[in-house]
A tleap script that builds the chain and sets N, CA, C and O, in Angstrom:
source leaprc.protein.ff14SB
mol = sequence {
  NMET PHE TYR LEU VAL ALA SER ARG SER THR
  SER GLY LYS HIE VAL PRO TRP ILE ASN SER
  PHE THR SER THR ILE THR ASP ALA CYS LEU
  ASP HIE GLN GLN LEU SER GLN ARG LEU HIE
  VAL TYR GLY LEU TYR GLU VAL ARG ILE SER
  GLY ASP GLY ASN CYS GLN PHE TYR ALA ILE
  SER GLY GLU LEU TYR MET SER SER LYS HIE
  VAL GLN LYS VAL VAL VAL LYS GLN ALA CYS
  THR LEU TYR PHE ARG CHIE
}
set mol.1.N position { -34.258 -9.831 9.170 }
set mol.1.CA position { -33.697 -10.991 8.531 }
set mol.1.C position { -32.668 -10.553 7.503 }
set mol.1.O position { -32.807 -9.492 6.894 }
set mol.2.N position { -31.650 -11.353 7.310 }
set mol.2.CA position { -30.636 -11.084 6.314 }
set mol.2.C position { -30.695 -12.165 5.263 }
set mol.2.O position { -30.883 -13.339 5.580 }
set mol.3.N position { -30.539 -11.780 4.027 }
set mol.3.CA position { -30.570 -12.731 2.932 }
set mol.3.C position { -29.297 -12.578 2.119 }
set mol.3.O position { -28.834 -11.460 1.893 }
set mol.4.N position { -28.733 -13.681 1.682 }
set mol.4.CA position { -27.547 -13.651 0.847 }
set mol.4.C position { -27.966 -13.757 -0.608 }
set mol.4.O position { -28.818 -14.573 -0.959 }
set mol.5.N position { -27.381 -12.953 -1.430 }
set mol.5.CA position { -27.656 -12.985 -2.855 }
set mol.5.C position { -26.377 -13.406 -3.550 }
set mol.5.O position { -25.341 -12.761 -3.388 }
set mol.6.N position { -26.438 -14.484 -4.323 }
set mol.6.CA position { -25.239 -15.035 -4.946 }
set mol.6.C position { -24.634 -14.073 -5.967 }
set mol.6.O position { -23.468 -13.696 -5.851 }
set mol.7.N position { -25.405 -13.685 -6.943 }
set mol.7.CA position { -24.876 -12.775 -7.948 }
set mol.7.C position { -26.019 -12.034 -8.602 }
set mol.7.O position { -27.010 -12.629 -9.024 }
set mol.8.N position { -25.865 -10.717 -8.680 }
set mol.8.CA position { -26.892 -9.918 -9.323 }
set mol.8.C position { -26.256 -8.932 -10.287 }
set mol.8.O position { -26.832 -7.884 -10.579 }
set mol.9.N position { -25.073 -9.263 -10.779 }
set mol.9.CA position { -24.397 -8.309 -11.641 }
set mol.9.C position { -25.021 -8.300 -13.027 }
set mol.9.O position { -25.456 -9.331 -13.541 }
set mol.10.N position { -25.055 -7.120 -13.616 }
set mol.10.CA position { -25.559 -6.977 -14.972 }
set mol.10.C position { -24.487 -6.292 -15.792 }
set mol.10.O position { -24.073 -5.174 -15.484 }
set mol.11.N position { -24.050 -6.954 -16.815 }
set mol.11.CA position { -23.029 -6.454 -17.741 }
set mol.11.C position { -21.769 -5.964 -17.013 }
set mol.11.O position { -21.172 -4.967 -17.419 }
set mol.12.N position { -21.368 -6.650 -15.952 }
set mol.12.CA position { -20.144 -6.327 -15.250 }
set mol.12.C position { -20.223 -5.148 -14.305 }
set mol.12.O position { -19.261 -4.883 -13.583 }
set mol.13.N position { -21.331 -4.435 -14.282 }
set mol.13.CA position { -21.469 -3.292 -13.390 }
set mol.13.C position { -21.974 -3.750 -12.029 }
set mol.13.O position { -22.761 -4.692 -11.924 }
set mol.14.N position { -21.513 -3.077 -11.006 }
set mol.14.CA position { -22.000 -3.367 -9.658 }
set mol.14.C position { -23.365 -2.701 -9.478 }
set mol.14.O position { -23.515 -1.499 -9.698 }
set mol.15.N position { -24.342 -3.489 -9.081 }
set mol.15.CA position { -25.671 -2.956 -8.824 }
set mol.15.C position { -25.940 -3.103 -7.334 }
set mol.15.O position { -26.113 -4.221 -6.849 }
set mol.16.N position { -25.978 -1.996 -6.600 }
set mol.16.CA position { -26.198 -2.105 -5.152 }
set mol.16.C position { -27.577 -2.666 -4.845 }
set mol.16.O position { -28.561 -2.367 -5.522 }
set mol.17.N position { -27.616 -3.474 -3.821 }
set mol.17.CA position { -28.873 -4.082 -3.391 }
set mol.17.C position { -29.360 -3.312 -2.187 }
set mol.17.O position { -28.649 -3.208 -1.187 }
set mol.18.N position { -30.548 -2.775 -2.265 }
set mol.18.CA position { -31.094 -1.941 -1.194 }
set mol.18.C position { -32.248 -2.681 -0.539 }
set mol.18.O position { -33.162 -3.151 -1.217 }
set mol.19.N position { -32.200 -2.781 0.775 }
set mol.19.CA position { -33.294 -3.409 1.504 }
set mol.19.C position { -34.519 -2.517 1.437 }
set mol.19.O position { -34.452 -1.330 1.756 }
set mol.20.N position { -35.614 -3.083 1.030 }
set mol.20.CA position { -36.857 -2.314 1.050 }
set mol.20.C position { -37.642 -2.623 2.317 }
set mol.20.O position { -38.690 -2.029 2.572 }
set mol.21.N position { -37.123 -3.559 3.107 }
set mol.21.CA position { -37.777 -3.964 4.343 }
set mol.21.C position { -36.909 -3.521 5.509 }
set mol.21.O position { -35.716 -3.823 5.542 }
set mol.22.N position { -37.479 -2.825 6.444 }
set mol.22.CA position { -36.767 -2.410 7.647 }
set mol.22.C position { -37.225 -3.288 8.800 }
set mol.22.O position { -38.418 -3.394 9.081 }
set mol.23.N position { -36.264 -3.915 9.462 }
set mol.23.CA position { -36.587 -4.790 10.582 }
set mol.23.C position { -37.162 -3.989 11.744 }
set mol.23.O position { -36.809 -2.830 11.965 }
set mol.24.N position { -38.039 -4.629 12.462 }
set mol.24.CA position { -38.561 -4.016 13.676 }
set mol.24.C position { -37.574 -4.257 14.808 }
set mol.24.O position { -36.659 -5.071 14.684 }
set mol.25.N position { -37.765 -3.549 15.902 }
set mol.25.CA position { -36.906 -3.746 17.071 }
set mol.25.C position { -37.003 -5.188 17.552 }
set mol.25.O position { -35.999 -5.787 17.938 }
set mol.26.N position { -38.204 -5.742 17.530 }
set mol.26.CA position { -38.407 -7.126 17.972 }
set mol.26.C position { -37.622 -8.090 17.091 }
set mol.26.O position { -36.967 -9.000 17.600 }
set mol.27.N position { -37.681 -7.895 15.760 }
set mol.27.CA position { -36.925 -8.756 14.846 }
set mol.27.C position { -35.433 -8.645 15.103 }
set mol.27.O position { -34.723 -9.650 15.116 }
set mol.28.N position { -34.956 -7.423 15.307 }
set mol.28.CA position { -33.534 -7.210 15.555 }
set mol.28.C position { -33.104 -7.889 16.848 }
set mol.28.O position { -32.031 -8.491 16.900 }
set mol.29.N position { -33.916 -7.804 17.884 }
set mol.29.CA position { -33.599 -8.454 19.166 }
set mol.29.C position { -33.584 -9.970 19.022 }
set mol.29.O position { -32.714 -10.641 19.579 }
set mol.30.N position { -34.537 -10.508 18.280 }
set mol.30.CA position { -34.576 -11.955 18.058 }
set mol.30.C position { -33.369 -12.415 17.245 }
set mol.30.O position { -32.787 -13.460 17.536 }
set mol.31.N position { -32.990 -11.638 16.224 }
set mol.31.CA position { -31.808 -11.977 15.433 }
set mol.31.C position { -30.554 -11.969 16.304 }
set mol.31.O position { -29.708 -12.857 16.195 }
set mol.32.N position { -30.441 -10.965 17.166 }
set mol.32.CA position { -29.276 -10.869 18.042 }
set mol.32.C position { -29.244 -12.029 19.030 }
set mol.32.O position { -28.180 -12.578 19.312 }
set mol.33.N position { -30.395 -12.398 19.549 }
set mol.33.CA position { -30.478 -13.520 20.473 }
set mol.33.C position { -30.068 -14.812 19.769 }
set mol.33.O position { -29.347 -15.628 20.344 }
set mol.34.N position { -30.520 -15.001 18.537 }
set mol.34.CA position { -30.161 -16.201 17.784 }
set mol.34.C position { -28.657 -16.228 17.499 }
set mol.34.O position { -28.029 -17.283 17.592 }
set mol.35.N position { -28.085 -15.086 17.158 }
set mol.35.CA position { -26.637 -15.011 16.943 }
set mol.35.C position { -25.888 -15.369 18.220 }
set mol.35.O position { -24.917 -16.124 18.176 }
set mol.36.N position { -26.323 -14.841 19.342 }
set mol.36.CA position { -25.677 -15.137 20.630 }
set mol.36.C position { -25.725 -16.626 20.947 }
set mol.36.O position { -24.754 -17.192 21.447 }
set mol.37.N position { -26.844 -17.247 20.658 }
set mol.37.CA position { -26.971 -18.691 20.886 }
set mol.37.C position { -26.033 -19.477 19.992 }
set mol.37.O position { -25.419 -20.446 20.438 }
set mol.38.N position { -25.915 -19.075 18.742 }
set mol.38.CA position { -25.006 -19.770 17.823 }
set mol.38.C position { -23.556 -19.596 18.247 }
set mol.38.O position { -22.768 -20.539 18.176 }
set mol.39.N position { -23.207 -18.405 18.683 }
set mol.39.CA position { -21.843 -18.176 19.165 }
set mol.39.C position { -21.546 -19.065 20.365 }
set mol.39.O position { -20.463 -19.644 20.464 }
set mol.40.N position { -22.508 -19.172 21.277 }
set mol.40.CA position { -22.350 -19.981 22.485 }
set mol.40.C position { -22.088 -21.447 22.136 }
set mol.40.O position { -21.292 -22.109 22.803 }
set mol.41.N position { -22.746 -21.952 21.108 }
set mol.41.CA position { -22.560 -23.347 20.683 }
set mol.41.C position { -21.093 -23.622 20.349 }
set mol.41.O position { -20.589 -24.714 20.612 }
set mol.42.N position { -20.410 -22.636 19.770 }
set mol.42.CA position { -19.017 -22.801 19.372 }
set mol.42.C position { -18.027 -22.256 20.402 }
set mol.42.O position { -16.828 -22.166 20.135 }
set mol.43.N position { -18.533 -21.898 21.568 }
set mol.43.CA position { -17.654 -21.393 22.615 }
set mol.43.C position { -17.167 -19.980 22.350 }
set mol.43.O position { -16.122 -19.577 22.862 }
set mol.44.N position { -17.903 -19.236 21.566 }
set mol.44.CA position { -17.524 -17.863 21.235 }
set mol.44.C position { -18.444 -16.885 21.948 }
set mol.44.O position { -19.480 -17.276 22.486 }
set mol.45.N position { -18.065 -15.618 21.951 }
set mol.45.CA position { -18.900 -14.609 22.591 }
set mol.45.C position { -18.724 -13.284 21.864 }
set mol.45.O position { -17.740 -13.065 21.158 }
set mol.46.N position { -19.683 -12.426 22.052 }
set mol.46.CA position { -19.673 -11.113 21.429 }
set mol.46.C position { -18.859 -10.155 22.279 }
set mol.46.O position { -18.951 -10.157 23.507 }
set mol.47.N position { -18.069 -9.343 21.612 }
set mol.47.CA position { -17.302 -8.306 22.289 }
set mol.47.C position { -17.715 -6.972 21.685 }
set mol.47.O position { -17.664 -6.792 20.469 }
set mol.48.N position { -18.116 -6.061 22.520 }
set mol.48.CA position { -18.514 -4.734 22.034 }
set mol.48.C position { -17.260 -3.894 21.821 }
set mol.48.O position { -16.357 -3.860 22.658 }
set mol.49.N position { -17.235 -3.224 20.683 }
set mol.49.CA position { -16.090 -2.401 20.309 }
set mol.49.C position { -16.602 -0.999 20.021 }
set mol.49.O position { -17.646 -0.825 19.393 }
set mol.50.N position { -15.864 -0.010 20.481 }
set mol.50.CA position { -16.307 1.363 20.252 }
set mol.50.C position { -16.351 1.673 18.760 }
set mol.50.O position { -15.487 1.240 17.999 }
set mol.51.N position { -17.355 2.419 18.359 }
set mol.51.CA position { -17.528 2.755 16.961 }
set mol.51.C position { -16.917 4.097 16.630 }
set mol.51.O position { -17.624 5.013 16.210 }
set mol.52.N position { -15.617 4.228 16.813 }
set mol.52.CA position { -14.953 5.522 16.597 }
set mol.52.C position { -14.219 5.592 15.256 }
set mol.52.O position { -13.395 6.481 15.040 }
set mol.53.N position { -14.518 4.659 14.367 }
set mol.53.CA position { -13.858 4.652 13.067 }
set mol.53.C position { -12.684 3.693 13.000 }
set mol.53.O position { -12.170 3.426 11.913 }
set mol.54.N position { -12.255 3.174 14.128 }
set mol.54.CA position { -11.150 2.227 14.176 }
set mol.54.C position { -11.618 0.827 14.551 }
set mol.54.O position { -10.813 -0.009 14.960 }
set mol.55.N position { -12.910 0.570 14.415 }
set mol.55.CA position { -13.465 -0.690 14.912 }
set mol.55.C position { -12.866 -1.916 14.210 }
set mol.55.O position { -12.727 -2.968 14.834 }
set mol.56.N position { -12.510 -1.801 12.925 }
set mol.56.CA position { -11.908 -2.948 12.245 }
set mol.56.C position { -10.524 -3.244 12.831 }
set mol.56.O position { -10.179 -4.409 13.030 }
set mol.57.N position { -9.731 -2.209 13.108 }
set mol.57.CA position { -8.436 -2.414 13.753 }
set mol.57.C position { -8.615 -3.070 15.110 }
set mol.57.O position { -7.887 -3.999 15.457 }
set mol.58.N position { -9.591 -2.584 15.883 }
set mol.58.CA position { -9.826 -3.138 17.210 }
set mol.58.C position { -10.232 -4.606 17.135 }
set mol.58.O position { -9.763 -5.423 17.927 }
set mol.59.N position { -11.096 -4.938 16.195 }
set mol.59.CA position { -11.566 -6.317 16.069 }
set mol.59.C position { -10.433 -7.258 15.686 }
set mol.59.O position { -10.293 -8.332 16.271 }
set mol.60.N position { -9.629 -6.864 14.712 }
set mol.60.CA position { -8.502 -7.704 14.283 }
set mol.60.C position { -7.487 -7.831 15.404 }
set mol.60.O position { -6.981 -8.921 15.670 }
set mol.61.N position { -7.191 -6.730 16.052 }
set mol.61.CA position { -6.245 -6.749 17.157 }
set mol.61.C position { -6.737 -7.633 18.294 }
set mol.61.O position { -5.966 -8.385 18.890 }
set mol.62.N position { -8.018 -7.534 18.585 }
set mol.62.CA position { -8.579 -8.363 19.647 }
set mol.62.C position { -8.465 -9.845 19.348 }
set mol.62.O position { -8.220 -10.647 20.248 }
set mol.63.N position { -8.643 -10.212 18.084 }
set mol.63.CA position { -8.534 -11.622 17.699 }
set mol.63.C position { -7.092 -12.108 17.723 }
set mol.63.O position { -6.817 -13.225 18.161 }
set mol.64.N position { -6.175 -11.275 17.256 }
set mol.64.CA position { -4.779 -11.704 17.150 }
set mol.64.C position { -3.984 -11.563 18.442 }
set mol.64.O position { -3.158 -12.418 18.763 }
set mol.65.N position { -4.233 -10.490 19.181 }
set mol.65.CA position { -3.381 -10.171 20.326 }
set mol.65.C position { -4.116 -10.130 21.659 }
set mol.65.O position { -3.501 -9.850 22.688 }
set mol.66.N position { -5.414 -10.402 21.662 }
set mol.66.CA position { -6.234 -10.346 22.871 }
set mol.66.C position { -6.250 -8.962 23.500 }
set mol.66.O position { -6.527 -8.809 24.690 }
set mol.67.N position { -5.952 -7.962 22.691 }
set mol.67.CA position { -5.992 -6.576 23.148 }
set mol.67.C position { -6.500 -5.729 21.997 }
set mol.67.O position { -5.941 -5.768 20.901 }
set mol.68.N position { -7.540 -4.976 22.234 }
set mol.68.CA position { -8.122 -4.200 21.147 }
set mol.68.C position { -7.299 -2.971 20.789 }
set mol.68.O position { -7.568 -2.337 19.769 }
set mol.69.N position { -6.325 -2.624 21.579 }
set mol.69.CA position { -5.531 -1.420 21.309 }
set mol.69.C position { -4.171 -1.734 20.692 }
set mol.69.O position { -3.478 -0.811 20.265 }
set mol.70.N position { -3.765 -2.995 20.631 }
set mol.70.CA position { -2.419 -3.365 20.171 }
set mol.70.C position { -2.146 -2.899 18.743 }
set mol.70.O position { -1.123 -2.265 18.487 }
set mol.71.N position { -3.045 -3.205 17.817 }
set mol.71.CA position { -2.820 -2.861 16.411 }
set mol.71.C position { -2.739 -1.354 16.243 }
set mol.71.O position { -1.917 -0.861 15.471 }
set mol.72.N position { -3.577 -0.620 16.950 }
set mol.72.CA position { -3.545 0.835 16.841 }
set mol.72.C position { -2.171 1.369 17.261 }
set mol.72.O position { -1.633 2.261 16.605 }
set mol.73.N position { -1.604 0.840 18.331 }
set mol.73.CA position { -0.285 1.278 18.788 }
set mol.73.C position { 0.781 0.969 17.740 }
set mol.73.O position { 1.661 1.791 17.482 }
set mol.74.N position { 0.700 -0.216 17.139 }
set mol.74.CA position { 1.672 -0.609 16.124 }
set mol.74.C position { 1.566 0.298 14.897 }
set mol.74.O position { 2.584 0.743 14.365 }
set mol.75.N position { 0.351 0.571 14.451 }
set mol.75.CA position { 0.149 1.425 13.276 }
set mol.75.C position { 0.673 2.832 13.536 }
set mol.75.O position { 1.349 3.404 12.681 }
set mol.76.N position { 0.376 3.389 14.689 }
set mol.76.CA position { 0.857 4.736 15.022 }
set mol.76.C position { 2.382 4.753 15.069 }
set mol.76.O position { 3.007 5.691 14.573 }
set mol.77.N position { 2.979 3.732 15.657 }
set mol.77.CA position { 4.442 3.663 15.749 }
set mol.77.C position { 5.062 3.591 14.357 }
set mol.77.O position { 6.040 4.283 14.076 }
set mol.78.N position { 4.493 2.753 13.481 }
set mol.78.CA position { 5.031 2.634 12.129 }
set mol.78.C position { 4.849 3.934 11.343 }
set mol.78.O position { 5.738 4.333 10.592 }
set mol.79.N position { 3.714 4.586 11.510 }
set mol.79.CA position { 3.467 5.849 10.813 }
set mol.79.C position { 4.475 6.907 11.259 }
set mol.79.O position { 5.009 7.646 10.431 }
set mol.80.N position { 4.731 6.980 12.543 }
set mol.80.CA position { 5.706 7.952 13.055 }
set mol.80.C position { 7.105 7.631 12.544 }
set mol.80.O position { 7.850 8.538 12.174 }
set mol.81.N position { 7.464 6.374 12.519 }
set mol.81.CA position { 8.783 5.961 12.031 }
set mol.81.C position { 8.949 6.356 10.572 }
set mol.81.O position { 9.979 6.916 10.197 }
set mol.82.N position { 7.947 6.071 9.745 }
set mol.82.CA position { 8.013 6.438 8.333 }
set mol.82.C position { 8.083 7.952 8.143 }
set mol.82.O position { 8.814 8.449 7.287 }
set mol.83.N position { 7.323 8.665 8.942 }
set mol.83.CA position { 7.301 10.134 8.847 }
set mol.83.C position { 8.695 10.708 9.128 }
set mol.83.O position { 9.165 11.579 8.396 }
set mol.84.N position { 9.347 10.227 10.172 }
set mol.84.CA position { 10.644 10.789 10.543 }
set mol.84.C position { 11.781 10.327 9.626 }
set mol.84.O position { 12.824 10.978 9.564 }
set mol.85.N position { 11.593 9.219 8.918 }
set mol.85.CA position { 12.602 8.754 7.967 }
set mol.85.C position { 12.611 9.619 6.714 }
set mol.85.O position { 13.647 9.746 6.062 }
set mol.86.N position { 11.489 10.205 6.373 }
set mol.86.CA position { 11.403 10.985 5.124 }
set mol.86.C position { 11.342 12.407 5.498 }
set mol.86.O position { 11.265 13.272 4.626 }
savepdb mol mol.pdb
quit
């Protein structure tokens, strides 16, 4: 289960919140099933993305361009362009 905490700051310092409860495999499967059902209600679906460190780029690219590799190509092209200009 996931719980949202509105605010737990003390004197302006960030205090990390650590789960003391570890979900069981059964709980995790039930949570995933519930998420899938909620996505289905809105006509959405889960897309698996490789966890190679670029998953945020892939997710954003997939939403904007319907291709998980588009943003990566653009970033590499811009990086190369900047490199050769300087």
